[in-house]
C-alpha positions in Angstrom: 2.2 -254.5 -30.1 1.6 -252.2 -27.2 2.5 -252.9 -23.6 -0.1 -253.6 -21.0 -2.5 -250.8 -19.9 -0.8 -250.4 -16.5 2.6 -249.8 -18.2 1.0 -247.3 -20.7 -0.9 -245.5 -17.9 2.3 -245.2 -15.8 4.2 -243.9 -18.8 1.5 -241.3 -19.6 1.3 -240.2 -15.9 5.1 -239.8 -15.7 5.1 -237.7 -18.9 7.1 -240.3 -20.9 7.1 -238.9 -24.5 7.9 -242.3 -26.0 4.8 -243.9 -24.5 2.7 -241.1 -25.7 4.2 -241.3 -29.2 3.5 -245.0 -29.4 -0.1 -244.5 -28.5 -0.4 -241.6 -30.9 1.1 -243.7 -33.8 -1.0 -246.7 -32.9 -4.4 -245.2 -32.4 -4.6 -241.8 -34.1 -5.5 -243.1 -37.6 -8.5 -245.1 -36.4 -9.5 -242.2 -34.0 -9.5 -239.9 -37.0 -11.8 -242.2 -39.0 -14.2 -242.5 -36.1 -14.2 -238.7 -35.4 -14.9 -238.1 -39.1 -18.2 -240.0 -38.8 -19.4 -237.3 -36.4 -18.2 -234.1 -37.9 -18.4 -232.4 -41.3 -14.8 -232.0 -42.4 -11.5 -233.8 -42.2 -10.0 -230.7 -40.5 -12.7 -230.8 -37.9 -12.0 -234.5 -37.3 -8.3 -233.7 -36.8 -9.3 -231.0 -34.3 -11.4 -233.6 -32.4 -8.5 -236.1 -32.3 -6.1 -233.3 -31.1 -8.6 -232.2 -28.4 -9.0 -235.9 -27.3 -5.3 -236.3 -26.9 -5.1 -233.1 -24.9 -8.0 -234.4 -22.7 -6.2 -237.7 -22.2 -3.0 -235.9 -21.1 -4.9 -233.7 -18.7 -7.1 -236.5 -17.4 -4.8 -239.5 -17.2 -4.1 -238.9 -13.5 -7.8 -239.6 -12.9 -8.0 -242.8 -15.0 -9.3 -245.5 -12.6 -8.9 -248.6 -14.9 -12.7 -249.4 -14.9 -12.3 -250.1 -18.6 -9.3 -250.5 -20.8 -7.2 -247.5 -21.6 -8.2 -247.7 -25.3 -11.9 -247.8 -24.3 -11.4 -244.7 -22.1 -9.6 -242.8 -24.8 -12.2 -243.7 -27.4 -15.0 -242.6 -25.0 -13.4 -239.2 -24.7 -13.1 -239.1 -28.5 -16.7 -239.9 -29.1 -17.9 -237.4 -26.5 -15.7 -234.7 -28.0 -16.8 -235.6 -31.6 -20.5 -235.6 -30.7 -20.3 -232.2 -29.1 -18.4 -230.7 -32.0 -20.8 -232.3 -34.5 -23.8 -230.8 -32.8 -22.1 -227.4 -32.7 -21.3 -227.7 -36.4 -24.9 -228.4 -37.2 -25.9 -225.1 -35.5 -23.2 -223.1 -37.3 -24.0 -221.0 -40.4 -21.4 -221.7 -43.1 -19.0 -218.8 -43.4 -19.7 -218.2 -47.1 -23.4 -217.5 -46.3 -22.7 -215.1 -43.4 -22.5 -211.3 -43.7 -19.7 -209.3 -42.3 -18.7 -210.2 -38.8 -18.0 -206.5 -38.0 -19.9 -203.5 -39.4 -17.7 -202.2 -42.2 -18.4 -198.6 -41.0 -16.1 -199.4 -38.0 -13.1 -199.4 -40.3 -11.2 -196.5 -42.0 -12.0 -196.0 -45.6 -9.8 -196.3 -48.7 -9.0 -192.6 -48.7 -7.7 -192.6 -45.1 -4.0 -192.7 -44.1 -4.6 -196.2 -42.6 -7.3 -197.9 -44.8 -8.8 -201.0 -43.3 -7.7 -200.1 -39.7 -10.2 -199.6 -36.9 -11.7 -196.1 -36.7 -11.7 -195.9 -32.9 -8.7 -196.6 -30.6 -9.3 -198.3 -27.2 -9.5 -196.0 -24.2 -6.3 -195.6 -22.1 -7.7 -198.0 -19.4 -7.4 -201.0 -21.7 -3.9 -201.9 -20.5 -4.9 -202.5 -16.9 -5.3 -206.0 -15.4 -9.0 -206.0 -15.6 -8.9 -205.6 -19.3 -6.4 -208.4 -19.6 -8.8 -210.6 -17.7 -11.7 -209.7 -20.0 -9.6 -210.5 -23.1 -8.3 -213.8 -21.4 -11.9 -214.9 -20.8 -12.9 -214.0 -24.3 -10.0 -215.9 -25.8 -11.0 -218.9 -23.6 -14.5 -218.9 -25.2 -13.1 -219.0 -28.7 -13.1 -222.3 -30.7 -9.7 -223.9 -30.4 -8.5 -223.0 -33.9 -9.5 -219.4 -33.6 -8.0 -219.1 -30.1 -4.7 -220.5 -31.4 -4.5 -218.2 -34.4 -5.5 -215.1 -32.4 -3.0 -216.0 -29.7 -0.2 -216.6 -32.2 -0.8 -213.5 -34.2 -2.0 -210.9 -31.6 -0.5 -212.1 -28.4 2.8 -213.7 -29.5 3.3 -211.5 -32.6 3.8 -214.2 -35.2 3.4 -213.2 -38.9 0.5 -214.7 -41.0 3.1 -216.8 -42.9 4.5 -218.2 -39.7 1.1 -219.1 -38.4 0.2 -220.8 -41.6 3.4 -222.8 -41.5 3.1 -223.7 -37.8 -0.5 -224.8 -38.1 -0.3 -226.1 -41.7 -3.3 -224.1 -42.8 -4.0 -222.0 -45.9 -3.6 -218.2 -45.9 -7.4 -217.9 -46.5 -8.2 -220.2 -43.5 -5.8 -218.2 -41.3 -7.4 -214.9 -42.3 -11.0 -216.3 -41.6 -10.0 -217.7 -38.2 -8.2 -214.5 -37.2 -11.0 -212.2 -38.4 -13.7 -214.2 -36.6 -11.6 -214.5 -33.4 -10.7 -210.8 -33.3 -14.4 -209.8 -33.9 -15.5 -212.1 -31.1 -13.0 -210.7 -28.6 -13.8 -207.1 -29.6 -17.5 -207.8 -29.1 -16.9 -209.3 -25.7 -14.8 -206.2 -24.7 -17.6 -203.9 -25.9 -20.2 -205.9 -24.1 -18.2 -205.8 -20.9 -17.7 -202.0 -20.9 -21.2 -201.1 -22.0 
């Protein structure tokens, strides 16, 4: 049995981890089932639930009590799931898509560095303006791609570490990383054209 809404809200607002953990344990399973009805995969539903909890943490200060806390949380969940479901319907499955980046942009098998980019960035890429462009591009990525690219390319974690941290397969990590990197590179090229 959970405490009254005012106690739960006060706990969440004060950052009480025990209160958050109780809500997570009590509601996440049903939230996952509900999210699954809007999206195409279990993994996507898990992302929706995670995004919902993040929105709850960020928005609890603005909770006005016009409805129960549970109703408010579930409204966030439904809105998040609907948006993701619509986005998934517009997405081409990855197995049907061609290469994300033109293969000619990579070094060939006879090169000293096969598979690496042919062209290096210009020297100006390390300035603050470039970091802002990359930061904005990362912010536009879907959550899972942003997390994988950040862990691998910003924080320097290995592929194995990322797979363990996020509990994803090696193949899934590779796809997320490849798509994320391709998107960021395209945004950089777009900016400097």
